[in-house]
C-alpha positions in Angstrom: 63.8 48.4 -3.8 64.7 45.2 -1.7 62.8 42.2 -2.4 62.6 38.2 -0.4 64.7 36.2 -2.7 61.3 33.8 -3.2 59.7 35.7 -5.6 57.0 34.1 -7.7 57.5 35.1 -11.4 55.3 34.7 -14.3 55.5 31.8 -16.7 55.0 34.6 -19.2 55.6 38.0 -19.4 54.4 40.6 -22.0 53.5 44.6 -21.9 49.8 45.1 -22.6 48.6 48.2 -22.8 44.9 49.2 -21.5 42.6 52.7 -21.0 41.6 54.3 -18.3 37.7 53.3 -17.4 37.4 55.4 -14.0 38.9 57.0 -11.1 37.5 57.3 -7.4 38.8 58.9 -4.6 38.5 57.0 -1.8 40.2 58.9 1.1 42.1 62.0 1.8 45.7 59.8 0.4 44.3 57.3 -1.6 43.0 56.9 -5.3 41.6 54.8 -6.9 42.3 54.1 -10.1 40.3 51.0 -12.2 42.3 50.2 -15.4 40.7 47.7 -18.6 40.0 47.6 -22.1 42.5 47.5 -24.7 45.3 43.8 -24.0 43.2 43.1 -20.6 42.0 39.6 -21.5 45.7 38.7 -22.4 46.4 39.5 -18.6 46.4 36.3 -15.5 45.2 37.3 -12.3 47.1 35.5 -10.0 46.1 36.9 -6.9 47.8 37.5 -3.1 50.1 40.8 -3.7 50.6 40.3 -7.4 52.5 43.5 -8.8 53.4 45.0 -11.9 55.7 47.8 -14.0 53.7 49.8 -14.7 54.4 53.0 -17.3 52.5 56.3 -17.4 52.3 58.5 -20.5 53.5 62.0 -18.5 55.5 62.9 -21.4 52.4 61.2 -24.1 51.2 58.6 -25.4 53.3 58.5 -27.7 56.2 57.3 -25.4 54.1 54.3 -25.0 54.3 52.2 -28.2 58.4 53.0 -27.8 59.1 51.0 -24.4 61.0 47.6 -25.3 59.2 44.4 -24.6 61.8 43.5 -22.2 61.8 46.7 -20.4 62.2 44.8 -16.9 65.4 42.9 -17.9 69.1 45.1 -17.7 68.9 45.5 -21.1 65.9 46.1 -21.3 66.5 49.3 -19.2 68.6 50.4 -21.2 66.9 51.0 -24.1 63.6 52.3 -22.2 66.1 55.0 -20.7 67.3 55.6 -24.7 63.8 56.6 -25.3 64.0 61.2 -24.8 63.7 63.0 -21.8 60.1 64.2 -22.1 59.0 61.5 -24.4 60.0 58.3 -21.9 56.8 57.0 -19.3 57.2 57.2 -16.2 58.3 53.5 -15.1 57.1 53.0 -11.2 55.7 49.9 -9.4 51.8 48.3 -8.6 50.0 46.3 -6.9 46.9 44.8 -8.2 44.5 46.2 -5.8 41.5 43.8 -7.2 40.8 41.9 -10.5 37.2 41.4 -11.5 37.1 38.7 -14.7 35.0 39.7 -17.5 30.9 39.2 -18.0 28.2 39.0 -20.2 27.6 42.8 -19.9 31.8 44.4 -18.6 35.4 43.6 -19.8 37.8 42.7 -17.2 38.9 45.3 -15.1 42.1 46.3 -12.7 41.7 48.2 -9.5 45.2 49.8 -8.3 45.4 51.9 -5.6 47.5 55.0 -5.6 48.8 56.9 -2.5 48.2 60.7 -2.6 51.0 62.6 -1.2 52.2 66.1 -2.0 50.5 69.2 -4.4 51.9 70.7 -7.9 55.4 70.4 -7.9 55.8 68.3 -4.5 53.8 65.3 -5.7 55.8 63.0 -8.2 55.0 62.1 -11.2 52.5 58.8 -10.3 51.1 60.4 -7.9 50.4 63.6 -9.8 49.0 61.1 -12.5 46.6 59.0 -10.5 45.0 62.4 -9.1 44.4 63.9 -12.6 44.4 60.7 -14.6 40.8 60.8 -16.4 39.1 57.9 -18.3 39.8 57.0 -21.8 44.4 57.7 -20.8 46.7 54.5 -21.7 49.3 52.8 -19.8 51.4 50.2 -19.9 51.4 47.5 -17.1 54.3 44.3 -17.2 52.8 41.5 -15.4 55.7 41.2 -12.3 54.8 38.5 -10.3 54.4 37.6 -6.4 56.6 38.8 -3.3 54.2 37.0 -0.9 55.3 33.3 -1.5 52.3 31.2 -1.1 54.4 27.9 -0.6 55.6 29.5 2.4 51.8 29.2 3.9 48.6 30.4 4.3 47.1 28.9 7.1 48.8 31.3 9.8 50.2 34.9 8.7 51.4 37.7 10.3 51.1 41.2 7.7 52.6 44.2 8.3 52.6 47.6 6.2 52.8 50.7 6.3 50.0 53.2 3.8 52.4 52.1 0.4 52.1 48.3 1.8 48.0 48.4 2.2 46.6 47.2 -1.4 49.2 44.2 -1.2 48.0 43.4 1.8 44.4 43.5 0.8 45.4 41.3 -1.8 46.7 38.6 0.5 43.6 38.8 2.4 41.2 38.4 -0.2 43.2 35.9 -2.0 43.4 33.5 1.9 41.8 30.6 2.5 38.8 30.9 5.0 40.4 29.1 7.4 43.0 31.0 7.8 44.3 33.0 11.2 46.5 35.6 12.1 46.8 39.3 12.4 47.4 42.3 9.8 48.8 45.2 10.9 48.1 48.4 9.0 49.7 51.7 9.1 47.6 55.1 8.4 48.5 58.3 8.0 45.5 59.9 9.1 41.6 58.5 10.7 40.3 59.2 7.4 42.8 56.8 5.7 41.6 53.9 7.3 39.9 51.2 4.6 37.5 48.8 4.8 39.1 45.8 3.9 37.9 42.6 3.8 39.6 38.9 5.1 39.1 35.6 7.1 37.2 35.9 10.1 40.3 34.5 11.7 42.9 37.1 10.9 42.2 40.2 13.1 42.8 43.5 10.8 44.9 45.9 13.0 44.6 49.7 11.4 47.2 52.2 13.7 47.5 56.0 12.9 51.0 57.4 11.8 50.4 60.5 14.9 52.9 63.1 16.4 55.8 63.5 12.9 56.6 59.8 13.0 58.2 58.6 10.2 56.4 56.4 7.9 56.7 52.2 9.1 57.7 53.2 12.6 54.6 52.1 14.5 53.8 49.1 12.6 57.2 47.7 13.0 57.1 48.7 17.3 53.5 46.9 17.1 54.9 44.0 15.5 57.9 43.8 17.9 54.8 43.8 20.7 53.9 40.3 19.1 54.3 37.2 20.7 56.7 35.2 17.9 54.5 33.4 15.7 56.9 30.7 15.0 54.9 28.8 12.5 52.9 31.9 10.6 54.6 33.1 7.5 55.3 36.4 7.7 55.0 39.3 5.1 56.3 42.8 5.7 56.1 46.0 3.5 56.4 49.1 3.0 59.1 51.8 4.0 62.6 50.0 3.8 63.2 50.4 7.1 59.6 48.5 8.1 60.9 45.2 6.4 64.4 45.0 7.0 64.5 46.1 10.7 61.3 43.9 11.0 62.7 40.7 9.5 65.5 40.8 11.6 63.6 41.4 15.1 62.0 38.4 13.8 65.3 36.3 13.8 66.4 37.1 16.5 63.3 35.8 18.0 63.6 32.7 16.2 61.6 32.9 13.5 63.3 30.8 10.2 63.9 33.1 7.6 62.3 30.9 4.8 59.0 31.7 6.7 58.9 35.5 6.4 58.6 37.5 2.8 60.1 40.8 3.1 59.9 43.9 0.4 61.3 47.4 0.4 58.8 49.9 -1.5 60.9 53.2 -1.0 63.6 55.1 1.3 62.7 57.8 3.6 66.1 59.9 3.7 65.7 61.7 0.3 62.5 59.6 -1.5 60.4 61.7 -4.0 57.7 59.4 -4.1 56.0 57.2 -2.1 55.4 54.4 -3.9 52.0 52.6 -3.4 51.8 49.1 -4.1 
């Protein structure tokens, strides 16, 4: 996963054990899983595209208790790999689509939106898990901070994503000040997968539907290349690897300062077995 160098890391990281509260099928390629309970009170919401390591009990919930505290470091990851295959939890990266703090009637909740793809054996482990998840199941998360760096600007933005980056852009839109301006270019696999999103009135939300067997990210990239150069904007480009890398290269040739670009490659199309929704 390629990332911009200016990540916003959380000051403190710890494994948090949560439970599935409910699920909702949003669209043909979208499943929302709502998490809460357990250690949710120790979760700190940071807004924007806050992402985390998500550990799923594909081999049973016993494996969740064996996850090393620093599984996101080299040494911790090696310890994670020592968990026997078949018991080792699946680890993927996901985005906080929405956070709701606790009220007098309910505990805090995190919504996580999964891209669904494939069927049966052709579905990736996280996609397959989300499609069949049930209330009460346990997961573990590890906060990793932000890829969108607010210090690069929040008043004028250009946000670009394929479907795997839609939750990240949705989080950014919800966190921008009401005075923000700009455009959000979002690519959907089908017209039925276009989701209602809210953002500042001055930020145009432009959905593009991928048709004719086009590769993911190509439609959004072409639309980005048609935009006039926005030298004062904070550019945020996420999705299949080619989209952010080619998009960043194009912007730099147009005279955009590299410091005004945040970009994240979530997955690779060639040989990829799972498209990771963030």
